[in-house]
C-alpha positions in Angstrom: -178.8 -11.0 -134.6 -176.7 -14.3 -134.0 -176.7 -17.1 -136.1 -176.7 -19.8 -133.4 -174.2 -21.8 -131.8 -173.8 -24.0 -134.9 -174.1 -21.6 -137.8 -171.0 -19.4 -138.3 -170.2 -17.0 -141.4 -167.5 -14.9 -142.6 -167.0 -12.6 -145.8 -164.2 -12.0 -148.2 -164.2 -9.7 -150.7 -162.0 -10.5 -154.1 -161.1 -8.0 -157.0 -157.5 -7.6 -158.0 -156.4 -8.5 -154.5 -158.5 -10.8 -152.1 -159.0 -9.6 -148.4 -161.2 -10.4 -145.5 -164.0 -8.6 -144.6 -165.5 -10.3 -141.6 -163.7 -12.9 -139.9 -165.7 -16.0 -139.3 -168.2 -15.4 -136.6 -172.0 -16.4 -135.0 -172.7 -12.3 -135.3 -174.9 -11.9 -138.5 -175.5 -8.5 -137.6 -171.9 -7.3 -138.5 -171.7 -10.2 -141.6 -174.8 -8.4 -143.0 -173.6 -5.0 -142.3 -170.1 -5.7 -144.2 -171.8 -7.8 -147.3 -174.0 -4.7 -147.6 -171.1 -2.1 -147.7 -169.1 -4.1 -150.1 -169.1 -2.4 -153.5 -167.8 -3.1 -157.1 -164.4 -1.9 -157.1 -164.0 -1.5 -160.7 -160.7 -3.9 -160.6 -160.1 -6.9 -161.7 -161.3 -10.3 -160.7 -159.1 -13.0 -159.1 -161.5 -15.7 -158.7 -158.9 -18.0 -157.0 -157.5 -15.7 -154.8 -161.1 -15.3 -153.6 -161.4 -18.9 -153.0 -158.2 -19.3 -151.3 -159.0 -16.5 -148.6 -162.5 -18.2 -148.2 -160.8 -21.6 -147.7 -158.2 -20.4 -145.4 -160.8 -18.8 -143.2 -162.6 -22.0 -142.9 -159.5 -24.4 -142.1 -158.4 -21.6 -139.4 -161.7 -21.2 -137.7 -162.4 -25.2 -138.0 -164.3 -26.3 -134.7 -164.0 -30.1 -136.1 -164.9 -32.5 -138.7 -168.2 -32.9 -137.7 -169.3 -29.5 -138.6 -169.8 -28.9 -142.3 -168.0 -26.2 -144.3 -169.5 -24.4 -147.0 -168.2 -21.5 -149.2 -170.9 -19.7 -150.9 -169.1 -18.2 -154.0 -170.4 -15.0 -155.9 -168.5 -13.6 -159.0 -169.5 -12.2 -162.3 -167.8 -15.2 -163.8 -164.8 -14.0 -165.5 -161.3 -14.5 -164.3 -159.0 -11.2 -165.4 -156.5 -11.7 -162.6 -154.5 -15.2 -161.8 -155.1 -18.5 -162.6 -158.9 -19.3 -163.4 -160.4 -22.0 -161.9 -159.9 -25.7 -163.0 -160.4 -29.5 -162.2 -157.9 -28.9 -159.0 -160.0 -25.7 -157.8 -160.6 -27.2 -154.5 
């Protein structure tokens, strides 16, 4: 299953430590499989590090300014490790 030439996705997981699950790809099958396999680790929530990983993934895979970059960010909303989001969180 492919997202098509103009849509690519990647997945990062963040708990106590953030990491890439799936590098940015047009292969939706791999991304969905990785997302379904993600589980709650019972660890902390390092929201800023999760955002930083996602932002780095976008910058490293950028195909130019004509493409829109979107981060879909899901969390329980409570930062328990690291710096919480603030006005500079972008």
